[in-house]
C-alpha positions as a Markdown table, in Angstrom:
| # | Residue | x | y | z |
|---|---|---|---|---|
| 1 | Met | 51.1 | 30.6 | -62.1 |
| 2 | Glu | 48.8 | 28.0 | -60.8 |
| 3 | Thr | 45.4 | 27.4 | -62.0 |
| 4 | Thr | 43.7 | 28.3 | -58.5 |
| 5 | Glu | 45.5 | 31.7 | -58.5 |
| 6 | Ile | 44.2 | 32.5 | -62.0 |
| 7 | Val | 40.8 | 31.6 | -61.0 |
| 8 | Leu | 41.1 | 34.0 | -58.0 |
| 9 | Leu | 42.5 | 36.6 | -60.3 |
| 10 | Ala | 39.7 | 36.3 | -62.7 |
| 11 | Ile | 37.1 | 36.4 | -59.8 |
| 12 | Gly | 38.6 | 39.6 | -58.4 |
| 13 | Ala | 38.7 | 41.2 | -61.7 |
| 14 | Thr | 35.0 | 40.3 | -62.5 |
| 15 | Leu | 34.0 | 41.8 | -58.9 |
| 16 | Ile | 35.8 | 45.0 | -59.4 |
| 17 | Leu | 34.1 | 45.4 | -63.0 |
| 18 | Leu | 30.6 | 44.9 | -61.6 |
| 19 | Leu | 31.3 | 47.5 | -58.8 |
| 20 | Ile | 32.5 | 50.0 | -61.6 |
| 21 | Ile | 29.3 | 49.1 | -63.7 |
| 22 | Gly | 27.2 | 49.4 | -60.8 |
| 23 | Ala | 28.5 | 53.0 | -59.7 |
| 24 | Leu | 28.4 | 54.1 | -63.2 |
| 25 | Arg | 24.7 | 53.2 | -63.5 |
| 26 | Ala | 23.8 | 54.9 | -60.3 |
| 27 | Gln | 25.6 | 58.1 | -61.4 |
| 28 | Arg | 23.7 | 58.0 | -64.6 |
| 29 | Ala | 20.4 | 57.5 | -62.8 |
| 30 | Ala | 21.1 | 60.4 | -60.6 |
| 31 | Leu | 22.2 | 62.6 | -63.5 |
| 32 | Glu | 18.8 | 61.7 | -65.4 |
| 33 | Arg | 16.8 | 62.6 | -62.2 |
| 34 | Thr | 18.5 | 65.9 | -62.0 |
| 35 | Arg | 18.1 | 66.6 | -65.8 |
| 36 | Glu | 14.3 | 65.7 | -65.4 |
| 37 | Ala | 14.0 | 68.0 | -62.4 |
| 38 | Ala | 15.4 | 70.7 | -64.4 |
| 39 | Glu | 13.2 | 70.1 | -67.3 |
| 40 | Arg | 10.3 | 70.1 | -65.2 |
| 41 | Gly | 11.3 | 73.6 | -63.8 |
| 42 | Thr | 11.2 | 72.8 | -60.2 |
| 43 | Pro | 10.6 | 76.1 | -58.4 |
| 44 | Ala | 13.2 | 77.5 | -56.0 |
| 45 | Pro | 12.3 | 77.0 | -52.2 |
| 46 | Phe | 12.4 | 80.8 | -51.8 |
| 47 | Ala | 11.8 | 84.0 | -53.6 |
| 48 | Ala | 13.7 | 87.3 | -53.7 |
| 49 | Thr | 11.9 | 90.4 | -52.5 |
| 50 | Ala | 12.8 | 94.1 | -52.8 |
| 51 | Glu | 15.9 | 95.7 | -51.1 |
| 52 | Arg | 18.0 | 92.6 | -51.2 |
| 53 | Gly | 15.6 | 90.3 | -49.1 |
| 54 | Ala | 14.1 | 86.8 | -49.7 |
| 55 | Met | 11.2 | 85.0 | -48.4 |
| 56 | Val | 10.9 | 81.5 | -47.7 |
| 57 | Val | 7.9 | 79.3 | -46.7 |
| 58 | Leu | 8.4 | 76.6 | -43.9 |
| 59 | Asp | 5.9 | 73.8 | -44.2 |
| 60 | Val | 4.4 | 73.8 | -40.8 |
| 61 | Gln | 0.6 | 74.2 | -40.3 |
| 62 | His | 0.0 | 75.1 | -36.8 |
| 63 | Ala | 3.1 | 77.1 | -35.5 |
| 64 | Asp | 3.3 | 79.6 | -32.8 |
| 65 | Pro | 6.1 | 82.1 | -33.7 |
| 66 | Arg | 6.9 | 82.5 | -30.1 |
| 67 | Ser | 7.6 | 78.7 | -29.6 |
| 68 | Pro | 11.5 | 78.1 | -29.2 |
| 69 | Ala | 11.1 | 75.2 | -31.5 |
| 70 | Val | 9.5 | 77.5 | -34.3 |
| 71 | Glu | 12.3 | 80.1 | -33.6 |
| 72 | Arg | 15.2 | 77.4 | -34.1 |
| 73 | Met | 13.5 | 76.3 | -37.2 |
| 74 | Val | 13.1 | 79.9 | -38.6 |
| 75 | Arg | 16.8 | 80.5 | -37.9 |
| 76 | Glu | 17.8 | 77.5 | -39.8 |
| 77 | Ala | 15.7 | 78.0 | -42.8 |
| 78 | Ala | 16.9 | 81.6 | -42.9 |
| 79 | Ala | 20.8 | 80.3 | -42.7 |
| 80 | Arg | 19.8 | 77.9 | -45.6 |
| 81 | Val | 18.6 | 80.8 | -47.6 |
| 82 | Tyr | 21.8 | 82.8 | -47.0 |
| 83 | Arg | 23.9 | 80.0 | -48.1 |
| 84 | Met | 21.8 | 79.6 | -51.5 |
| 85 | Met | 21.7 | 83.8 | -51.9 |
| 86 | Pro | 24.9 | 85.4 | -50.5 |
| 87 | Ser | 23.5 | 88.8 | -51.6 |
| 88 | Ala | 20.4 | 88.7 | -49.5 |
| 89 | Glu | 20.3 | 90.9 | -46.4 |
| 90 | Arg | 17.0 | 90.1 | -44.8 |
| 91 | Val | 15.0 | 86.8 | -44.9 |
| 92 | Glu | 11.3 | 86.4 | -44.1 |
| 93 | Val | 10.1 | 82.9 | -43.0 |
| 94 | Arg | 6.4 | 82.3 | -43.6 |
| 95 | Ser | 4.0 | 79.4 | -43.0 |
| 96 | Pro | 2.0 | 78.2 | -46.0 |
| 97 | Ser | -1.0 | 80.2 | -44.7 |
| 98 | Gly | 1.0 | 83.4 | -45.0 |
| 99 | Leu | 1.7 | 84.1 | -41.3 |
| 100 | Thr | 5.1 | 85.4 | -40.7 |
| 101 | Leu | 7.0 | 83.0 | -38.4 |
| 102 | Gly | 10.0 | 85.3 | -38.2 |
| 103 | Val | 12.4 | 87.7 | -39.9 |
| 104 | Val | 16.2 | 87.1 | -39.7 |
| 105 | Glu | 18.5 | 90.0 | -41.0 |
| 106 | Arg | 22.1 | 89.4 | -41.7 |
| 107 | Arg | 24.5 | 90.9 | -39.2 |
| 108 | Pro | 27.2 | 92.9 | -40.5 |
| 109 | Ala | 30.6 | 91.7 | -39.4 |
| 110 | Pro | 32.0 | 93.6 | -36.3 |
| 111 | Glu | 34.5 | 96.4 | -36.9 |
| 112 | Arg | 37.9 | 95.4 | -35.8 |
| 113 | Arg | 40.3 | 98.0 | -34.4 |
| 114 | Leu | 43.8 | 97.5 | -33.3 |
| 115 | Glu | 44.3 | 99.3 | -30.0 |
| 116 | Val | 48.0 | 100.4 | -29.6 |
| 117 | Pro | 49.1 | 101.2 | -26.0 |
| 118 | Glu | 50.1 | 104.9 | -25.4 |
| 119 | Thr | 53.5 | 103.7 | -24.3 |
| 120 | Leu | 54.2 | 102.4 | -27.7 |
| 121 | Thr | 53.2 | 105.5 | -29.5 |
| 122 | Glu | 55.4 | 107.9 | -27.2 |
| 123 | Pro | 58.8 | 109.0 | -28.7 |
| 124 | Arg | 61.8 | 107.2 | -27.3 |
| 125 | Leu | 65.5 | 107.7 | -27.4 |
| 126 | Pro | 67.4 | 105.2 | -29.4 |
| 127 | Arg | 69.0 | 102.5 | -27.4 |
| 128 | Ser | 72.6 | 102.2 | -27.5 |
| 129 | Val | 73.9 | 98.9 | -28.9 |
| 130 | Gly | 77.2 | 99.0 | -26.9 |
| 131 | Pro | 78.1 | 99.3 | -23.2 |
| 132 | Asp | 77.7 | 102.6 | -21.4 |
| 133 | Leu | 81.6 | 103.5 | -20.7 |
| 134 | Thr | 80.8 | 106.8 | -18.9 |
| 135 | Arg | 78.6 | 104.9 | -16.2 |
| 136 | His | 79.8 | 105.3 | -12.5 |
| 137 | Leu | 83.1 | 107.0 | -13.5 |
| 138 | Gly | 84.9 | 107.9 | -10.4 |
| 139 | Glu | 82.1 | 106.6 | -8.2 |
| 140 | Pro | 82.8 | 103.5 | -5.9 |
| 141 | Glu | 81.1 | 100.6 | -6.8 |
| 142 | Glu | 78.3 | 99.2 | -4.8 |
| 143 | Ala | 78.1 | 95.6 | -3.9 |
| 144 | Glu | 75.4 | 93.9 | -5.6 |
| 145 | Pro | 72.8 | 92.1 | -3.4 |
| 146 | Pro | 73.1 | 88.3 | -3.4 |
| 147 | Pro | 70.6 | 86.7 | -5.9 |
| 148 | Ser | 67.4 | 85.4 | -3.9 |
| 149 | Pro | 66.7 | 81.6 | -4.0 |
| 150 | Pro | 64.2 | 80.6 | -6.5 |
| 151 | Ala | 60.5 | 80.3 | -5.1 |
| 152 | Arg | 59.4 | 76.9 | -4.8 |
| 153 | Pro | 56.6 | 76.0 | -7.2 |
| 154 | Val | 53.2 | 75.5 | -5.4 |
| 155 | Phe | 51.2 | 72.7 | -6.8 |
| 156 | Thr | 47.7 | 72.9 | -6.2 |
| 157 | Pro | 45.3 | 69.7 | -6.9 |
| 158 | Ala | 43.3 | 70.0 | -10.1 |
| 159 | Ala | 39.7 | 70.4 | -9.7 |
| 160 | Pro | 37.7 | 67.2 | -10.4 |
| 161 | Pro | 36.4 | 67.5 | -13.9 |
| 162 | Ala | 32.5 | 68.1 | -14.2 |
| 163 | Pro | 30.3 | 64.9 | -14.5 |
| 164 | Arg | 29.3 | 64.5 | -18.0 |
| 165 | Arg | 25.7 | 65.4 | -18.8 |
| 166 | Pro | 23.3 | 62.5 | -20.5 |
| 167 | Leu | 22.8 | 62.9 | -24.0 |
| 168 | Ser | 19.2 | 63.7 | -23.5 |
| 169 | Glu | 19.9 | 66.8 | -21.6 |
| 170 | Arg | 21.9 | 68.3 | -24.5 |
| 171 | Phe | 18.5 | 68.7 | -26.4 |
| 172 | Asp | 15.3 | 70.7 | -25.8 |
| 173 | Leu | 13.0 | 68.0 | -25.6 |
| 174 | Pro | 9.2 | 68.0 | -25.4 |
| 175 | Glu | 7.6 | 66.1 | -22.4 |
| 176 | Ala | 6.0 | 63.8 | -24.9 |
| 177 | Val | 9.6 | 62.7 | -26.0 |
| 178 | Ser | 11.1 | 62.7 | -22.3 |
| 179 | Glu | 8.5 | 60.3 | -20.8 |
| 180 | Arg | 9.2 | 57.7 | -23.5 |
| 181 | Leu | 12.9 | 57.6 | -23.0 |
| 182 | Arg | 14.4 | 54.3 | -21.7 |
| 183 | Val | 18.0 | 55.4 | -21.7 |
| 184 | Thr | 19.1 | 58.8 | -21.3 |
| 185 | Asp | 22.5 | 58.7 | -22.7 |
| 186 | Asp | 21.8 | 56.7 | -25.9 |
| 187 | Ala | 21.2 | 58.3 | -29.2 |
| 188 | Arg | 19.4 | 55.4 | -30.8 |
| 189 | Asp | 16.8 | 55.3 | -27.9 |
| 190 | Leu | 16.3 | 59.1 | -28.4 |
| 191 | Val | 15.6 | 58.8 | -31.9 |
| 192 | Arg | 13.2 | 56.0 | -31.2 |
| 193 | Ala | 11.5 | 58.1 | -28.4 |
| 194 | Ile | 11.1 | 61.0 | -30.8 |
| 195 | Leu | 9.4 | 58.9 | -33.4 |
| 196 | Glu | 7.1 | 57.1 | -31.1 |
| 197 | Ala | 5.9 | 60.4 | -29.6 |
| 198 | Ser | 5.1 | 61.5 | -33.1 |
| 199 | Gly | 2.8 | 58.6 | -33.6 |
| 200 | Ala | 4.8 | 56.6 | -36.0 |
| 201 | Thr | 4.7 | 52.9 | -36.0 |
| 202 | Val | 8.4 | 52.1 | -34.9 |
| 203 | Arg | 10.3 | 48.7 | -35.0 |
| 204 | Val | 13.9 | 48.3 | -33.9 |
| 205 | Glu | 16.0 | 45.5 | -35.6 |
| 206 | Gly | 19.6 | 45.5 | -34.6 |
| 207 | Asp | 21.0 | 48.9 | -36.0 |
| 208 | Val | 18.0 | 49.8 | -37.9 |
| 209 | Ile | 15.2 | 51.9 | -36.6 |
| 210 | His | 12.0 | 51.2 | -38.8 |
| 211 | Ala | 9.4 | 54.0 | -38.9 |
| 212 | Asp | 6.6 | 54.6 | -41.5 |
| 213 | Gly | 8.4 | 53.3 | -44.6 |
| 214 | His | 11.9 | 54.8 | -43.4 |
| 215 | Ala | 15.0 | 53.0 | -42.2 |
| 216 | Ile | 17.1 | 55.2 | -39.9 |
| 217 | Val | 20.5 | 54.4 | -38.7 |
| 218 | Val | 22.2 | 56.2 | -35.8 |
| 219 | Leu | 26.1 | 56.1 | -36.1 |
| 220 | Val | 27.9 | 56.8 | -32.7 |
| 221 | Pro | 31.5 | 57.2 | -33.6 |
| 222 | Ser | 34.4 | 56.3 | -30.9 |
| 223 | Gly | 36.0 | 59.6 | -31.8 |
| 224 | His | 34.7 | 62.9 | -33.1 |
| 225 | Val | 34.7 | 62.2 | -36.9 |
| 226 | Val | 32.3 | 59.6 | -38.5 |
| 227 | Glu | 34.5 | 57.4 | -40.7 |
| 228 | Pro | 33.6 | 56.6 | -44.3 |
| 229 | Gly | 33.4 | 52.8 | -43.3 |
| 230 | Ser | 30.7 | 53.4 | -40.9 |
| 231 | Leu | 28.8 | 55.2 | -43.5 |
| 232 | Asp | 29.1 | 52.3 | -45.8 |
| 233 | His | 27.8 | 50.1 | -43.1 |
| 234 | Ala | 24.8 | 52.3 | -42.6 |
| 235 | Tyr | 24.1 | 52.4 | -46.3 |
| 236 | Leu | 24.1 | 48.3 | -46.4 |
| 237 | Cys | 21.9 | 48.3 | -43.4 |
| 238 | Ile | 19.5 | 50.5 | -45.1 |
| 239 | Glu | 19.6 | 48.6 | -48.3 |
| 240 | Arg | 19.1 | 45.3 | -46.6 |
| 241 | Ala | 16.1 | 46.7 | -44.6 |
| 242 | Gly | 14.3 | 47.2 | -47.9 |
| 243 | Ala | 12.9 | 50.6 | -47.0 |
| 244 | Gly | 11.9 | 53.1 | -49.8 |
| 245 | Arg | 13.9 | 55.8 | -47.8 |
| 246 | Gly | 16.8 | 55.7 | -45.4 |
| 247 | Ile | 18.2 | 58.4 | -43.1 |
| 248 | Val | 21.6 | 58.2 | -41.5 |
| 249 | Ile | 22.1 | 60.4 | -38.3 |
| 250 | Gly | 26.0 | 60.8 | -37.5 |
| 251 | Met | 26.7 | 61.8 | -34.0 |
| 252 | Gly | 29.9 | 63.4 | -34.9 |
| 253 | Ile | 31.6 | 65.3 | -37.8 |
| 254 | Leu | 30.6 | 64.4 | -41.3 |
| 255 | Asp | 32.6 | 65.1 | -44.5 |
| 256 | Val | 30.3 | 67.5 | -46.5 |
| 257 | Ala | 31.8 | 66.6 | -49.7 |
| 258 | Asp | 31.7 | 62.8 | -49.2 |
| 259 | Ile | 27.9 | 63.3 | -48.0 |
| 260 | Arg | 27.3 | 65.1 | -51.2 |
| 261 | Arg | 28.6 | 62.3 | -53.4 |
| 262 | Arg | 27.0 | 59.6 | -51.5 |
| 263 | Glu | 23.5 | 61.5 | -51.8 |
| 264 | Ala | 24.0 | 62.0 | -55.5 |
| 265 | Leu | 24.7 | 58.3 | -56.0 |
| 266 | Ala | 21.8 | 57.2 | -53.7 |
| 267 | Pro | 19.3 | 60.1 | -53.3 |
| 268 | His | 16.7 | 58.0 | -51.2 |
| 269 | Val | 19.4 | 57.9 | -48.4 |
| 270 | Leu | 19.9 | 61.2 | -46.6 |
| 271 | His | 22.4 | 62.3 | -44.0 |
| 272 | Thr | 22.3 | 64.6 | -41.0 |
| 273 | Gly | 24.2 | 65.2 | -37.7 |
| 274 | Pro | 23.1 | 65.9 | -34.2 |
| 275 | Asp | 21.1 | 69.0 | -35.3 |
| 276 | Gly | 18.7 | 66.5 | -37.1 |
| 277 | Ile | 17.7 | 65.1 | -33.8 |
| 278 | Gln | 16.7 | 68.6 | -32.3 |
| 279 | Arg | 15.0 | 69.2 | -35.6 |
| 280 | Met | 12.9 | 66.2 | -35.3 |
| 281 | Ala | 12.2 | 67.0 | -31.6 |
| 282 | Asp | 10.9 | 70.5 | -32.7 |
| 283 | Ala | 8.7 | 68.8 | -35.3 |
| 284 | Val | 7.1 | 66.9 | -32.4 |
| 285 | Ala | 6.7 | 69.7 | -30.4 |
| 286 | Ile | 4.8 | 71.7 | -33.0 |
| 287 | Gly | 2.5 | 68.5 | -34.2 |
| 288 | Glu | 4.6 | 67.9 | -37.4 |
| 289 | Asp | 6.0 | 64.6 | -38.9 |
| 290 | Pro | 9.6 | 64.6 | -37.6 |
| 291 | Leu | 11.0 | 62.4 | -40.6 |
| 292 | Arg | 10.3 | 65.3 | -42.6 |
| 293 | Phe | 12.7 | 67.6 | -40.8 |
| 294 | Ala | 15.4 | 64.9 | -40.1 |
| 295 | Ala | 17.8 | 66.1 | -42.8 |
| 296 | Gly | 16.8 | 69.8 | -42.9 |
| 297 | Pro | 14.0 | 72.2 | -42.4 |
| 298 | Ala | 11.0 | 71.2 | -44.5 |
| 299 | Leu | 10.5 | 73.9 | -47.2 |
| 300 | Val | 7.8 | 74.4 | -49.8 |
| 301 | Ala | 8.1 | 76.4 | -53.1 |
| 302 | Ala | 7.7 | 80.2 | -52.4 |
| 303 | Pro | 4.9 | 81.8 | -54.5 |
| 304 | Ala | 6.0 | 83.8 | -57.3 |
| 305 | Pro | 3.9 | 86.7 | -56.7 |
| 306 | Leu | 4.5 | 87.6 | -53.1 |
| 307 | Ala | 1.3 | 87.9 | -51.0 |
| 308 | Glu | 0.7 | 90.7 | -48.7 |
| 309 | Pro | 2.8 | 90.4 | -45.5 |
| 310 | Gly | 1.0 | 88.8 | -42.5 |
| 311 | Pro | 1.2 | 89.5 | -39.1 |
| 312 | Ser | 4.7 | 89.5 | -37.9 |
| 313 | Arg | 6.0 | 88.7 | -34.3 |
| 314 | Ser | 6.5 | 91.6 | -31.9 |
């Protein structure tokens, strides 16, 4: 083996060793943060109520329960509680002031009934498996009609596909966001418009959108799945940006197990999908910070002794 090959092998082994050490340190730091949070007794974001119910507080200050944006936030907050508390049958979502924003009840699974046609339930004589030798005995055989020619298939031209809607039309956007859009079919421009509508100071540099100490990277895959390599690229872009927090928005299907592993190793970088864009737009619609709602509904710790229910939506 030549000296050059030995040097290259030594360099490769050293790089691999450094990567392993860095991953172990990051994992150890994440475990330490988890242990410290457990020792501090971080309260749960929801509180159990009587009759298999739960209450969760959505961190919004001035919210109209009849607003479509608030209704979406209520449904998503309740869905999160149901995932954490499978035994719950009723979730009440309140604001920090005690106002009931909505109540979401778990719907029972529809009863499935197998409908059997009456023709299958009527008694039938057993079919003979052999030929019927007594048929037409002593009777003249009738000539069978000639087979009819096969019908020619009729080909009809396919209807032209419906025109693809621009990306911005797939979301419920407030007017403050729509009027700031420059490109209606670009996810990055949509995120920029949402952030600017919230009053944030926005700066776009390459693939990174800078806004109030956050670095946001929007990934638009060529197919339906966001590949791990694209997530690696987004993480490196956020690290090079030097921001304290990062958000990766994948406009496709994300591997949940991979996302959990990444956020455990780097908790300052959160991930979300197209639903994060709608949450950010809803936050702008009710005057809240969209960055707090990008990765999920902003929840605060529910009080241990539950207050009296606030006025509910009719």
